[in-house]
One Martini backbone bead per residue (centre of mass of N, CA, C, O) as a GRO file, in nm:
protein
  356
    1MET     BB    1   3.949   0.545  -3.039
    2THR     BB    2   3.995   0.252  -3.115
    3THR     BB    3   4.159  -0.053  -3.201
    4GLY     BB    4   3.944  -0.255  -3.200
    5ASN     BB    5   3.997  -0.422  -2.878
    6ALA     BB    6   4.174  -0.215  -2.769
    7ARG     BB    7   4.297  -0.082  -2.493
    8GLN     BB    8   4.309   0.217  -2.298
    9PHE     BB    9   4.591   0.412  -2.166
   10GLY     BB   10   4.615   0.686  -1.930
   11VAL     BB   11   4.675   1.031  -1.828
   12PHE     BB   12   4.612   1.236  -1.555
   13MET     BB   13   4.715   1.533  -1.532
   14PRO     BB   14   4.930   1.747  -1.322
   15ILE     BB   15   4.775   2.059  -1.314
   16ALA     BB   16   4.749   2.033  -0.996
   17GLN     BB   17   4.813   2.090  -0.687
   18GLY     BB   18   4.884   1.757  -0.548
   19GLY     BB   19   4.699   1.609  -0.721
   20TRP     BB   20   4.532   1.283  -0.613
   21ILE     BB   21   4.638   1.354  -0.307
   22ILE     BB   22   4.514   1.441   0.017
   23SER     BB   23   4.832   1.514   0.140
   24LYS     BB   24   5.124   1.563   0.350
   25THR     BB   25   5.282   1.275   0.238
   26ARG     BB   26   5.310   1.324  -0.040
   27PRO     BB   27   5.433   1.377  -0.320
   28PRO     BB   28   5.537   1.622  -0.514
   29VAL     BB   29   5.299   1.858  -0.684
   30ASP     BB   30   5.340   2.165  -0.879
   31ALA     BB   31   5.192   2.227  -1.161
   32SER     BB   32   5.396   2.238  -1.382
   33TYR     BB   33   5.511   2.244  -1.696
   34ALA     BB   34   5.760   2.069  -1.656
   35LEU     BB   35   5.611   1.824  -1.548
   36ASN     BB   36   5.404   1.783  -1.780
   37ARG     BB   37   5.615   1.743  -1.999
   38GLN     BB   38   5.750   1.493  -1.880
   39VAL     BB   39   5.495   1.315  -1.871
   40ALA     BB   40   5.418   1.325  -2.172
   41ILE     BB   41   5.679   1.205  -2.288
   42LEU     BB   42   5.670   0.943  -2.126
   43ALA     BB   43   5.395   0.838  -2.227
   44ASP     BB   44   5.481   0.827  -2.522
   45GLU     BB   45   5.732   0.633  -2.488
   46LEU     BB   46   5.561   0.395  -2.326
   47GLY     BB   47   5.266   0.358  -2.488
   48LEU     BB   48   5.050   0.533  -2.434
   49ASP     BB   49   4.732   0.673  -2.552
   50PHE     BB   50   4.683   0.914  -2.333
   51ILE     BB   51   4.618   1.258  -2.247
   52MET     BB   52   4.467   1.441  -1.965
   53SER     BB   53   4.286   1.745  -1.884
   54MET     BB   54   4.162   1.955  -1.670
   55ALA     BB   55   3.933   2.203  -1.530
   56LYS     BB   56   4.055   2.456  -1.299
   57TRP     BB   57   3.954   2.745  -1.060
   58ARG     BB   58   3.971   2.609  -0.761
   59GLY     BB   59   4.053   2.533  -0.449
   60TYR     BB   60   4.059   2.359  -0.106
   61GLY     BB   61   4.291   2.409   0.075
   62GLY     BB   62   4.444   2.386   0.353
   63GLU     BB   63   4.766   2.305   0.424
   64THR     BB   64   4.817   2.235   0.097
   65ASP     BB   65   4.646   2.380  -0.107
   66HIS     BB   66   4.461   2.213  -0.280
   67TRP     BB   67   4.453   2.319  -0.606
   68GLY     BB   68   4.548   2.630  -0.589
   69ALA     BB   69   4.714   2.544  -0.842
   70SER     BB   70   4.668   2.590  -1.207
   71LEU     BB   71   4.628   2.491  -1.528
   72GLU     BB   72   4.537   2.535  -1.850
   73SER     BB   73   4.424   2.313  -2.071
   74ILE     BB   74   4.464   2.406  -2.374
   75THR     BB   75   4.733   2.543  -2.353
   76LEU     BB   76   4.887   2.299  -2.251
   77MET     BB   77   4.811   2.086  -2.479
   78SER     BB   78   4.939   2.243  -2.712
   79ALA     BB   79   5.226   2.212  -2.608
   80LEU     BB   80   5.225   1.894  -2.582
   81ALA     BB   81   5.184   1.835  -2.883
   82GLU     BB   82   5.484   1.930  -2.962
   83VAL     BB   83   5.630   1.690  -2.761
   84THR     BB   84   5.464   1.482  -2.921
   85LYS     BB   85   5.353   1.192  -3.139
   86ARG     BB   86   5.095   0.974  -3.037
   87VAL     BB   87   4.929   1.078  -2.829
   88LYS     BB   88   4.650   1.171  -2.708
   89ILE     BB   89   4.479   1.502  -2.685
   90TRP     BB   90   4.304   1.582  -2.389
   91CYS     BB   91   4.063   1.817  -2.309
   92THR     BB   92   3.885   2.085  -2.124
   93LEU     BB   93   3.533   2.195  -2.116
   94HIS     BB   94   3.294   2.433  -2.026
   95THR     BB   95   2.969   2.504  -2.121
   96LEU     BB   96   2.936   2.770  -1.929
   97LEU     BB   97   3.208   2.930  -2.052
   98HIS     BB   98   3.195   2.834  -2.364
   99ASN     BB   99   3.151   2.908  -2.663
  100PRO     BB  100   3.100   2.698  -2.927
  101ALA     BB  101   3.265   2.858  -3.142
  102VAL     BB  102   3.520   2.879  -2.973
  103ALA     BB  103   3.559   2.577  -2.917
  104ALA     BB  104   3.582   2.477  -3.208
  105LYS     BB  105   3.842   2.639  -3.272
  106MET     BB  106   4.026   2.532  -3.048
  107ILE     BB  107   4.016   2.227  -3.128
  108THR     BB  108   4.111   2.261  -3.416
  109THR     BB  109   4.386   2.373  -3.343
  110LEU     BB  110   4.479   2.128  -3.176
  111ASP     BB  111   4.448   1.925  -3.412
  112GLU     BB  112   4.664   2.055  -3.592
  113ILE     BB  113   4.904   2.048  -3.401
  114SER     BB  114   4.859   1.715  -3.354
  115ASN     BB  115   4.764   1.565  -3.609
  116GLY     BB  116   4.479   1.429  -3.498
  117ARG     BB  117   4.483   1.409  -3.145
  118ALA     BB  118   4.227   1.533  -3.051
  119GLY     BB  119   4.032   1.611  -2.748
  120LEU     BB  120   3.702   1.633  -2.572
  121ASN     BB  121   3.605   1.729  -2.252
  122ILE     BB  122   3.275   1.739  -2.135
  123VAL     BB  123   3.140   1.988  -1.907
  124ALA     BB  124   2.824   2.042  -1.757
  125GLY     BB  125   2.912   2.097  -1.490
  126ALA     BB  126   2.963   2.239  -1.149
  127TYR     BB  127   3.129   2.430  -0.912
  128GLN     BB  128   2.991   2.688  -0.770
  129GLY     BB  129   3.237   2.847  -0.652
  130GLU     BB  130   3.399   2.871  -0.915
  131PHE     BB  131   3.171   3.038  -1.073
  132GLU     BB  132   3.100   3.269  -0.876
  133GLN     BB  133   3.384   3.420  -0.879
  134MET     BB  134   3.303   3.489  -1.211
  135GLY     BB  135   2.988   3.513  -1.273
  136ALA     BB  136   2.890   3.195  -1.400
  137TRP     BB  137   2.646   3.121  -1.248
  138ARG     BB  138   2.336   2.912  -1.283
  139ASP     BB  139   2.037   2.925  -1.112
  140ASP     BB  140   1.836   2.833  -1.361
  141LEU     BB  141   2.004   2.556  -1.344
  142ASP     BB  142   1.990   2.233  -1.333
  143HIS     BB  143   2.119   1.936  -1.383
  144ASP     BB  144   1.951   1.868  -1.643
  145GLN     BB  145   1.980   2.150  -1.783
  146ARG     BB  146   2.288   2.136  -1.823
  147TYR     BB  147   2.263   1.899  -2.025
  148ASP     BB  148   2.088   2.047  -2.231
  149LEU     BB  149   2.299   2.259  -2.296
  150ALA     BB  150   2.524   2.060  -2.380
  151ARG     BB  151   2.374   1.938  -2.618
  152GLU     BB  152   2.355   2.197  -2.784
  153TRP     BB  153   2.657   2.264  -2.784
  154ILE     BB  154   2.772   2.003  -2.932
  155GLU     BB  155   2.603   2.028  -3.189
  156ILE     BB  156   2.731   2.291  -3.280
  157VAL     BB  157   3.022   2.199  -3.292
  158LYS     BB  158   2.976   1.973  -3.505
  159LYS     BB  159   2.871   2.160  -3.725
  160LEU     BB  160   3.130   2.343  -3.741
  161TRP     BB  161   3.310   2.089  -3.830
  162SER     BB  162   3.110   2.023  -4.110
  163GLU     BB  163   2.999   2.311  -4.175
  164GLU     BB  164   2.986   2.625  -4.336
  165HIS     BB  165   2.689   2.695  -4.219
  166VAL     BB  166   2.543   2.820  -3.905
  167THR     BB  167   2.200   2.795  -3.789
  168VAL     BB  168   2.073   2.887  -3.457
  169GLN     BB  169   1.762   2.857  -3.253
  170GLY     BB  170   1.793   2.821  -2.935
  171LYS     BB  171   1.766   2.807  -2.593
  172TYR     BB  172   2.095   2.889  -2.543
  173PHE     BB  173   2.167   2.937  -2.857
  174THR     BB  174   2.300   3.164  -3.117
  175MET     BB  175   2.326   3.121  -3.477
  176GLU     BB  176   2.445   3.332  -3.758
  177ASP     BB  177   2.603   3.233  -4.006
  178CYS     BB  178   2.826   3.041  -3.900
  179GLU     BB  179   3.182   3.024  -3.900
  180SER     BB  180   3.444   2.742  -3.920
  181ASN     BB  181   3.781   2.794  -4.004
  182PRO     BB  182   3.899   2.524  -4.015
  183LYS     BB  183   3.887   2.196  -4.012
  184PRO     BB  184   3.938   1.915  -3.884
  185VAL     BB  185   4.156   1.648  -3.918
  186SER     BB  186   3.980   1.462  -3.797
  187ARG     BB  187   3.823   1.132  -3.839
  188PRO     BB  188   3.528   1.264  -3.815
  189ARG     BB  189   3.651   1.365  -3.531
  190PRO     BB  190   3.716   1.451  -3.246
  191ASP     BB  191   3.732   1.341  -2.953
  192LEU     BB  192   3.484   1.237  -2.711
  193ILE     BB  193   3.421   1.329  -2.365
  194SER     BB  194   3.245   1.195  -2.066
  195ALA     BB  195   3.113   1.250  -1.739
  196GLY     BB  196   2.891   0.999  -1.580
  197MET     BB  197   2.624   0.844  -1.367
  198SER     BB  198   2.378   0.927  -1.467
  199ASP     BB  199   2.143   0.885  -1.700
  200LYS     BB  200   2.179   1.168  -1.817
  201GLY     BB  201   2.486   1.151  -1.852
  202LEU     BB  202   2.498   0.894  -2.025
  203ARG     BB  203   2.312   0.993  -2.252
  204PHE     BB  204   2.486   1.223  -2.341
  205GLY     BB  205   2.735   1.058  -2.425
  206ILE     BB  206   2.595   0.880  -2.631
  207ASP     BB  207   2.470   1.107  -2.815
  208ALA     BB  208   2.758   1.254  -2.861
  209GLY     BB  209   2.986   1.027  -2.900
  210ALA     BB  210   3.106   0.946  -2.619
  211ALA     BB  211   3.313   0.874  -2.385
  212CYS     BB  212   3.273   0.717  -2.061
  213PHE     BB  213   3.323   0.827  -1.745
  214ILE     BB  214   3.347   0.617  -1.460
  215GLY     BB  215   3.210   0.490  -1.141
  216GLY     BB  216   3.243   0.378  -0.786
  217ARG     BB  217   3.234   0.246  -0.468
  218ASP     BB  218   3.284  -0.019  -0.632
  219GLU     BB  219   3.321  -0.277  -0.845
  220GLU     BB  220   3.021  -0.342  -0.870
  221GLU     BB  221   2.925  -0.057  -0.953
  222LEU     BB  222   3.104  -0.025  -1.196
  223CYS     BB  223   2.981  -0.259  -1.355
  224GLN     BB  224   2.691  -0.150  -1.360
  225VAL     BB  225   2.746   0.115  -1.512
  226SER     BB  226   2.877  -0.002  -1.765
  227ARG     BB  227   2.639  -0.183  -1.846
  228ARG     BB  228   2.427   0.041  -1.862
  229ALA     BB  229   2.560   0.205  -2.084
  230LYS     BB  230   2.562  -0.031  -2.298
  231GLN     BB  231   2.259  -0.079  -2.296
  232MET     BB  232   2.169   0.205  -2.379
  233ALA     BB  233   2.325   0.202  -2.648
  234ALA     BB  234   2.191  -0.047  -2.774
  235GLU     BB  235   1.898   0.070  -2.769
  236ALA     BB  236   2.013   0.323  -2.958
  237ASN     BB  237   2.220   0.222  -3.167
  238LYS     BB  238   2.496   0.292  -2.999
  239PRO     BB  239   2.808   0.350  -2.932
  240VAL     BB  240   3.024   0.277  -2.638
  241LYS     BB  241   3.269   0.391  -2.406
  242THR     BB  242   3.448   0.278  -2.111
  243PHE     BB  243   3.591   0.452  -1.829
  244ALA     BB  244   3.840   0.448  -1.567
  245MET     BB  245   3.966   0.560  -1.247
  246TYR     BB  246   4.314   0.532  -1.120
  247SER     BB  247   4.529   0.461  -0.864
  248ILE     BB  248   4.885   0.395  -0.857
  249VAL     BB  249   5.041   0.164  -0.614
  250GLU     BB  250   5.368   0.072  -0.603
  251GLY     BB  251   5.566  -0.223  -0.521
  252ALA     BB  252   5.779  -0.479  -0.469
  253THR     BB  253   5.541  -0.539  -0.278
  254ASP     BB  254   5.244  -0.554  -0.135
  255ALA     BB  255   5.334  -0.448   0.145
  256GLU     BB  256   5.481  -0.197   0.044
  257ALA     BB  257   5.237  -0.066  -0.095
  258GLU     BB  258   5.050  -0.052   0.153
  259ALA     BB  259   5.241   0.128   0.321
  260ARG     BB  260   5.240   0.362   0.125
  261ALA     BB  261   4.936   0.425   0.128
  262LEU     BB  262   4.914   0.467   0.437
  263HIS     BB  263   5.099   0.714   0.452
  264TYR     BB  264   4.901   0.898   0.297
  265ILE     BB  265   4.650   0.860   0.474
  266GLU     BB  266   4.780   0.968   0.745
  267GLY     BB  267   4.818   1.266   0.582
  268VAL     BB  268   4.554   1.384   0.572
  269ASP     BB  269   4.379   1.676   0.457
  270VAL     BB  270   4.110   1.784   0.616
  271GLY     BB  271   4.064   2.072   0.509
  272ALA     BB  272   4.061   1.992   0.204
  273VAL     BB  273   3.833   1.792   0.221
  274LYS     BB  274   3.619   1.997   0.310
  275GLY     BB  275   3.650   2.174   0.058
  276MET     BB  276   3.560   1.959  -0.142
  277LEU     BB  277   3.281   1.898  -0.026
  278ALA     BB  278   3.174   2.188  -0.056
  279SER     BB  279   3.199   2.195  -0.372
  280TYR     BB  280   2.965   1.959  -0.378
  281GLY     BB  281   2.754   2.033  -0.140
  282MET     BB  282   2.902   1.894   0.111
  283LEU     BB  283   2.871   1.790   0.443
  284ASP     BB  284   3.045   1.678   0.733
  285ASP     BB  285   2.764   1.542   0.921
  286GLY     BB  286   2.788   1.203   0.931
  287ARG     BB  287   2.705   1.137   0.654
  288GLU     BB  288   2.738   0.873   0.445
  289ASN     BB  289   2.952   0.846   0.155
  290SER     BB  290   3.162   0.780  -0.097
  291MET     BB  291   3.321   1.049  -0.094
  292ILE     BB  292   3.377   1.070   0.206
  293ALA     BB  293   3.512   0.797   0.247
  294ARG     BB  294   3.739   0.836   0.035
  295SER     BB  295   3.863   1.113   0.130
  296ARG     BB  296   3.961   1.001   0.408
  297GLN     BB  297   4.184   0.833   0.225
  298ALA     BB  298   4.302   1.080   0.022
  299PHE     BB  299   4.191   0.957  -0.224
  300MET     BB  300   4.029   1.065  -0.541
  301SER     BB  301   4.034   0.757  -0.608
  302SER     BB  302   4.061   0.473  -0.700
  303LYS     BB  303   4.272   0.189  -0.606
  304LEU     BB  304   4.591   0.027  -0.693
  305VAL     BB  305   4.761  -0.219  -0.492
  306GLY     BB  306   5.106  -0.328  -0.549
  307SER     BB  307   5.253  -0.510  -0.739
  308ALA     BB  308   5.293  -0.544  -1.064
  309GLU     BB  309   5.138  -0.814  -1.081
  310THR     BB  310   4.891  -0.734  -0.913
  311ILE     BB  311   4.798  -0.487  -1.076
  312ALA     BB  312   4.767  -0.623  -1.348
  313GLN     BB  313   4.545  -0.822  -1.255
  314LYS     BB  314   4.341  -0.608  -1.160
  315ILE     BB  315   4.302  -0.475  -1.433
  316VAL     BB  316   4.207  -0.719  -1.591
  317ASP     BB  317   3.964  -0.790  -1.410
  318THR     BB  318   3.816  -0.516  -1.440
  319VAL     BB  319   3.790  -0.498  -1.744
  320ARG     BB  320   3.626  -0.762  -1.771
  321ALA     BB  321   3.393  -0.720  -1.565
  322ALA     BB  322   3.317  -0.413  -1.693
  323ASP     BB  323   3.381  -0.370  -1.991
  324LEU     BB  324   3.630  -0.204  -2.054
  325ASP     BB  325   3.821   0.034  -2.267
  326GLY     BB  326   3.960   0.177  -2.011
  327MET     BB  327   4.216   0.390  -1.846
  328MET     BB  328   4.267   0.643  -1.600
  329LEU     BB  329   4.575   0.763  -1.462
  330VAL     BB  330   4.731   0.789  -1.139
  331PHE     BB  331   5.006   0.929  -0.932
  332PRO     BB  332   5.214   1.004  -0.686
  333ASP     BB  333   5.457   0.966  -0.894
  334PHE     BB  334   5.458   1.089  -1.216
  335VAL     BB  335   5.738   0.962  -1.292
  336GLY     BB  336   5.824   0.699  -1.145
  337ASP     BB  337   5.543   0.550  -1.163
  338LEU     BB  338   5.504   0.570  -1.467
  339LYS     BB  339   5.755   0.416  -1.547
  340GLY     BB  340   5.675   0.154  -1.402
  341PHE     BB  341   5.416   0.105  -1.555
  342GLY     BB  342   5.537   0.094  -1.847
  343GLU     BB  343   5.757  -0.139  -1.780
  344ARG     BB  344   5.585  -0.355  -1.575
  345ILE     BB  345   5.261  -0.343  -1.631
  346LEU     BB  346   5.157  -0.293  -1.923
  347PRO     BB  347   5.271  -0.551  -2.062
  348LEU     BB  348   5.100  -0.749  -1.897
  349VAL     BB  349   4.823  -0.642  -1.977
  350ARG     BB  350   4.840  -0.666  -2.286
  351ARG     BB  351   4.899  -0.968  -2.294
  352GLU     BB  352   4.640  -1.068  -2.139
  353LEU     BB  353   4.436  -0.903  -2.342
  354GLY     BB  354   4.563  -0.906  -2.642
  355ASP     BB  355   4.718  -0.601  -2.708
  356ALA     BB  356   5.028  -0.648  -2.800
   0.00000   0.00000   0.00000
């Protein structure tokens, strides 16, 4: 997934209305194909390593109708593979929605379209409301059981990518002399990605051979989770890579960037925030937790704010402290800010990390 010790930096694509800031004062993000095409081409030209899209099926409401409109992940990424040349093309599938034989064929097709650049972000969990609206919620599965299903799911996908005939009598899936041809172009297989903070989630990513997207309430917790994942992988004698997600808010000066971030925070869409919390099964009942505290700040991820030089140094410090293998980035203005990142920040980061 990486070459040598080079870190990877990519874009979490703006496939849903509003992007990654729940605010009435953020720049417009219309979730259009035209915008995503522009961002993908720009990321490719600027030398970023990957683009990734989520799978989203229902928005959060509020005055901004945040994420009320969204594009479908694999269809979008197949089109973006045609207009890019070098970035990895990572899409998302929910294991509760897609049969593994269908998923294997879809990712193989994306891999052929992209000439071996495909990757799959495996989502074992779900937001109940999204799945209930389409009759796909499984009341019989708890958190750990959804990961058990995902484990069986990805093992079948990997078999279909490498074997001519697959027969499985599993707990969750049955395959009878199942065939899936052609095989992926990628060797040994398309990239696998998984997000998880619990030990069960981290273990799933490690055993699946996936890079793990992680987070934390602060930098200290991020470092702890990354180290825990790598320690668990070492004990299992398996490699793992850890990635974190950040919003990049750049200004000509640190003060200008801070003022810009504050402007978005002051416009927070409280109704959409409450919709988001409800989708996670949390009510804003006065009990504080990291998600509630962060969402009140409008940003849906941790953020790095400052001048180009300040942000570059923060990235370098975080990568080194947490032993990260890369970052997935989002921006208030996915065109202007991405261009600034690629031209002013990324070269400083690569040079300092020795990845230039």
